[in-house]
Each structure stands twice: as C-alpha cells, then as structure tokens.
Backbone bond lengths (Angstrom), bond angles and torsions (degrees), N, CA, C in turn:
res aa  C-N    CA-C-N  psi(-1)  N-CA   C-N-CA  omega(-1)  CA-C   N-CA-C  phi
1 M - - - 1.515 - - 1.512 108.21 -
2 L 1.369 113.80 -32.04 1.484 117.08 -178.23 1.570 113.48 -63.17
3 R 1.337 113.36 -30.52 1.549 118.26 -175.73 1.582 106.30 -110.70
4 R 1.234 124.29 33.36 1.442 124.90 -174.64 1.547 109.76 -69.64
5 R 1.283 117.92 -32.86 1.473 120.59 177.69 1.539 110.44 -62.94
6 E 1.351 111.60 -47.75 1.549 116.78 176.26 1.528 111.31 -64.53
7 L 1.328 120.56 -36.98 1.407 119.37 177.46 1.603 108.90 -63.57
8 D 1.261 115.66 -38.53 1.542 118.67 -176.99 1.470 105.25 -64.68
9 L 1.368 118.91 -45.53 1.462 123.59 -176.13 1.590 109.69 -62.73
10 V 1.286 116.47 -43.68 1.461 121.51 -172.39 1.529 107.13 -69.20
11 S 1.338 118.51 -29.32 1.506 119.55 -178.48 1.487 112.46 -80.65
12 L 1.307 118.92 -1.42 1.474 120.12 -177.96 1.465 112.16 -79.57
13 D 1.373 115.05 -88.48 1.454 118.02 -178.31 1.616 103.98 -149.99
14 E 1.306 115.25 -169.63 1.441 121.61 -176.94 1.502 116.12 -75.13
15 D 1.371 118.77 -38.88 1.424 122.02 -169.46 1.630 110.80 -83.94
16 T 1.351 115.88 -45.80 1.415 120.27 -170.23 1.575 114.56 -53.98
17 P 1.325 117.30 -46.10 1.518 116.06 177.07 1.497 112.07 -57.77
18 R 1.381 115.21 -44.31 1.456 119.95 -177.59 1.596 112.32 -60.87
19 L 1.319 113.10 -40.96 1.478 120.35 -179.04 1.581 110.22 -66.75
20 L 1.312 116.11 -26.27 1.426 121.02 179.24 1.524 113.41 -100.15
21 G 1.345 116.49 10.05 1.501 119.22 167.54 1.484 111.66 90.21
22 V 1.360 119.62 17.53 1.431 118.92 178.28 1.503 107.98 -101.87
23 S 1.312 115.60 135.02 1.465 119.95 178.70 1.488 110.11 -84.56
24 L 1.386 114.53 105.52 1.421 123.12 -168.82 1.469 113.00 -62.52
25 G 1.333 118.05 -49.61 1.485 123.36 179.61 1.498 112.57 -58.83
26 R 1.319 118.62 -49.02 1.401 126.06 -179.76 1.582 112.17 -64.32
27 S 1.327 112.65 -42.37 1.453 114.37 -178.93 1.552 110.66 -66.58
28 R 1.386 114.20 -45.30 1.408 113.25 177.42 1.451 117.72 -59.53
29 L 1.363 114.78 -39.35 1.488 120.66 179.36 1.539 108.54 -62.82
30 V 1.321 120.42 -42.74 1.495 125.19 -179.79 1.521 110.50 -63.94
31 F 1.259 114.65 -44.27 1.575 120.63 -176.51 1.530 107.03 -68.40
32 L 1.309 116.55 -42.32 1.487 121.12 -176.73 1.545 107.47 -67.24
33 A 1.295 116.99 -45.85 1.475 116.93 179.35 1.473 113.50 -66.52
34 L 1.351 118.78 -37.09 1.506 123.16 175.53 1.494 110.13 -65.22
35 S 1.323 122.02 -43.44 1.463 121.99 178.91 1.491 112.66 -67.17
36 V 1.341 116.53 -37.53 1.497 116.97 175.84 1.495 113.03 -64.41
37 L 1.294 112.93 -42.41 1.514 117.70 177.55 1.430 114.51 -62.57
38 L 1.383 119.17 -45.25 1.427 126.53 175.16 1.550 109.89 -60.90
39 M 1.320 119.19 -46.55 1.415 115.89 -177.24 1.503 114.82 -71.78
40 A 1.298 117.31 -32.54 1.467 122.75 175.66 1.528 109.89 -69.13
41 T 1.336 119.51 -34.03 1.421 120.57 173.48 1.524 113.98 -68.29
42 A 1.333 113.25 -37.35 1.455 116.74 -179.57 1.559 111.13 -66.95
43 V 1.396 113.16 -45.01 1.457 119.83 178.45 1.588 112.37 -59.36
44 A 1.310 110.39 -45.65 1.515 115.87 -179.87 1.502 113.08 -64.57
45 A 1.293 116.15 -35.26 1.469 122.59 -177.59 1.518 112.45 -78.66
46 V 1.374 118.93 -44.42 1.412 118.77 -173.13 1.516 115.66 -123.99
47 G 1.368 118.06 3.44 1.387 121.61 175.90 1.530 112.29 89.36
48 T 1.331 119.30 -154.67 1.366 125.00 -173.64 1.559 112.47 -72.60
49 I 1.259 117.89 -4.48 1.445 119.76 175.57 1.516 111.27 -64.00
50 G 1.302 116.67 -16.55 1.467 120.11 174.78 1.528 113.23 -60.49
51 F 1.415 119.85 -8.45 1.398 122.20 175.10 1.540 108.77 -57.21
52 V 1.361 115.47 -29.41 1.435 118.27 175.00 1.555 115.21 -51.80
53 G 1.363 112.62 -32.01 1.433 119.47 -178.68 1.526 110.01 -66.62
54 L 1.312 117.42 -23.26 1.467 116.89 175.20 1.522 115.04 -82.68
55 V 1.345 116.86 -35.67 1.481 121.74 -171.19 1.575 105.81 -88.32
56 A 1.221 118.98 -42.13 1.507 115.18 -172.18 1.474 115.68 -58.71
57 P 1.315 120.17 -42.12 1.463 117.10 179.65 1.469 116.27 -66.31
58 H 1.366 117.78 -31.28 1.462 119.96 174.28 1.491 112.10 -67.84
59 A 1.366 116.62 -42.60 1.506 119.22 176.17 1.476 108.46 -62.17
60 A 1.316 122.11 -42.78 1.395 124.93 179.81 1.502 114.86 -59.71
61 R 1.328 114.66 -44.61 1.468 124.19 177.64 1.604 108.36 -58.34
62 A 1.413 112.28 -46.24 1.441 114.76 178.60 1.600 115.19 -62.56
63 L 1.314 113.75 -27.92 1.468 120.73 176.89 1.532 115.06 -78.54
64 T 1.327 113.33 -40.77 1.530 116.96 -167.55 1.530 114.00 -112.05
65 G 1.283 119.78 -17.60 1.473 119.86 -172.44 1.569 110.94 107.25
66 R 1.327 113.08 -157.63 1.472 116.88 -170.46 1.573 112.40 -102.24
67 R 1.376 118.84 -7.81 1.444 119.28 -172.22 1.538 107.81 -79.17
68 H 1.339 114.21 121.48 1.458 120.82 -176.27 1.526 116.57 -65.92
69 A 1.326 114.69 -18.89 1.530 118.20 175.96 1.583 105.60 -65.23
70 R 1.269 116.51 -32.70 1.484 116.37 178.47 1.553 113.80 -93.75
71 V 1.314 116.97 -36.67 1.410 121.60 -176.41 1.523 109.13 -63.30
72 V 1.249 122.73 -45.08 1.473 124.68 -174.77 1.561 109.81 -57.49
73 P 1.282 120.91 -58.14 1.470 120.91 -179.42 1.576 114.79 -58.17
74 V 1.337 112.90 -43.96 1.374 118.01 177.69 1.610 113.68 -66.91
75 A 1.315 115.90 -30.22 1.463 118.15 175.64 1.601 108.88 -68.62
76 M 1.312 114.68 -39.99 1.429 119.67 179.32 1.569 110.06 -58.85
77 L 1.325 114.24 -48.78 1.405 121.33 -179.46 1.580 113.53 -67.08
78 T 1.264 117.08 -37.59 1.477 127.24 171.99 1.522 111.66 -59.64
79 G 1.365 115.39 -49.56 1.405 118.82 177.82 1.556 114.85 -66.31
80 A 1.357 115.26 -36.27 1.510 120.61 175.55 1.523 111.19 -64.27
81 I 1.330 116.00 -39.27 1.412 118.24 177.30 1.442 113.92 -68.64
82 L 1.397 118.75 -43.01 1.432 121.63 179.43 1.538 111.03 -63.43
83 V 1.295 118.51 -40.26 1.426 120.45 175.76 1.455 113.84 -66.67
84 G 1.326 117.59 -38.74 1.510 125.15 178.95 1.636 106.71 -63.47
85 V 1.302 114.29 -47.63 1.447 116.24 -178.16 1.576 110.26 -64.59
86 G 1.249 111.75 -43.04 1.586 118.14 177.62 1.469 109.06 -60.82
87 D 1.268 120.63 -46.49 1.484 120.28 178.73 1.546 112.28 -62.41
88 L 1.388 115.33 -45.37 1.421 119.96 178.95 1.560 112.89 -57.82
89 L 1.382 112.67 -44.01 1.525 116.14 177.89 1.534 109.96 -66.23
90 G 1.290 114.64 -41.31 1.440 116.77 -178.10 1.503 115.31 -64.73
91 R 1.314 116.46 -23.98 1.501 119.69 178.91 1.480 109.70 -90.41
92 T 1.291 123.06 -23.72 1.472 123.97 -172.88 1.515 117.07 -109.92
93 V 1.331 119.88 -24.23 1.498 120.20 -176.59 1.504 112.51 -61.15
94 I 1.336 119.29 -45.20 1.431 116.56 -177.88 1.556 107.71 -124.44
95 A 1.344 116.96 44.78 1.431 121.41 178.20 1.531 110.36 -53.65
96 P 1.324 118.37 147.39 1.415 131.74 -1.30 1.540 119.24 -76.60
97 A 1.375 114.71 -9.01 1.482 118.31 177.98 1.629 108.76 -74.63
98 Q 1.242 117.83 162.47 1.361 122.66 -179.35 1.518 116.65 -124.35
99 L 1.328 118.36 148.09 1.512 120.56 171.07 1.465 107.62 -110.71
100 G 1.360 123.20 157.65 1.384 124.31 177.92 1.502 113.10 -68.71
101 A 1.293 117.13 151.14 1.431 120.09 178.62 1.493 109.05 -63.70
102 G 1.327 118.47 -31.19 1.495 123.94 -178.85 1.507 111.03 -58.32
103 V 1.326 117.59 -36.74 1.486 120.27 179.53 1.486 111.94 -62.13
104 F 1.329 117.39 -44.18 1.507 121.92 -178.69 1.492 109.25 -73.83
105 T 1.361 118.24 -42.25 1.479 115.27 178.84 1.453 113.49 -60.47
106 A 1.310 118.16 -35.53 1.455 121.61 174.37 1.519 113.36 -68.15
107 L 1.337 115.00 -40.83 1.503 120.17 175.10 1.544 110.10 -63.91
108 L 1.333 117.32 -36.75 1.459 117.52 177.30 1.486 115.18 -78.34
109 G 1.291 114.25 -36.76 1.502 119.24 -172.29 1.537 114.57 -86.76
110 T 1.317 119.25 -33.26 1.394 123.67 -176.92 1.503 115.58 -60.02
111 P 1.316 120.12 -41.42 1.499 116.84 177.53 1.496 111.66 -67.82
112 Y 1.346 119.09 -33.60 1.471 123.48 179.45 1.534 106.57 -66.97
113 F 1.306 116.77 -45.90 1.521 122.05 -175.97 1.494 109.55 -64.68
114 L 1.379 116.27 -38.35 1.545 121.33 177.04 1.533 108.19 -65.09
115 W 1.298 116.42 -45.00 1.520 122.75 176.66 1.535 111.04 -54.63
116 L 1.315 115.10 -45.84 1.459 120.09 176.26 1.464 113.29 -56.79
117 L 1.384 115.50 -47.58 1.478 121.40 -179.06 1.496 113.14 -64.18
118 V 1.281 118.97 -35.07 1.506 125.13 -177.03 1.544 104.39 -76.21
119 R 1.268 118.12 -39.68 1.492 123.81 -176.25 1.501 111.96 -71.42
120 A 1.300 118.38 -29.44 1.427 122.22 -172.66 1.560 112.87 -68.05
121 P 1.271 120.03 140.26 1.408 121.93 178.43 1.536 110.58 -61.98
122 R 1.336 116.66 151.25 1.492 121.15 -176.42 1.467 111.40 -61.65
123 A 1.340 118.90 -31.14 1.477 120.83 -177.30 1.547 113.57 -66.92
124 T 1.318 116.54 -25.61 1.501 117.64 179.46 1.487 110.66 -96.71
125 R 1.271 123.56 -1.75 1.456 122.97 174.56 1.493 115.32 -77.97
C-alpha cells in the first residue's frame, strides 16, 4: 500500500513512469522479487491454498478497476471469501469426512483463471 502510486504507474506503459521519475526496471524487479517472496511464503505456510493469491487479485481488478488503492483491499476480501467458501464446502460436501479447503479453492478458482488466460490478448501472454 505504501508504493501504490508507483504500482499504478508501472502497470500503465513504458514511457509514463519514466516521465514521472519512476525507475521502471528497478521498480519491476523490486515488485517481482517481493511478489515471489510473498507467494513462496504463503505456499510454504499454508500449502497450495496459496493459489488464491493468483486468482483473487485478478477478480478484484475486474471488480474495481486498475487503481491499487482499491484493488489490494478488495483482493484481500475476495481471497478471504474464496478460502471461506472452500473451507465450508470441504467440511460439508462429504460430511462427516472432510476435504481440504485447497481442493475447493482450486476447483472454484481454476475455471476463472483459465477464462482469464483465454480472454487475454496474445500480446500480454
């Protein structure tokens, strides 16, 4: 959240961040390293349920637009809802036995993620 302005600028194009004094190469490297570190930590801590970290930001961006000041909180809520629904389904579908929440988050998130990949223009793939 502290660098949301810089995130907004980096997500635009190649020239705008440079014109506004943002080092594009350094910013991209820092954001990439930070996202890899956060995703690796999430997967190490909670397992494959970290897949939610891939789906929730895309869903949040579809709901709110491109401004990171709005996307980040909505992504957190979207991820929490997805994990909650996955856990609820995992506990109730084959009760009294249980399935992991990661199974259902993957079942709920994978079709959406695949739809995003198919929908994306070839230039951004």
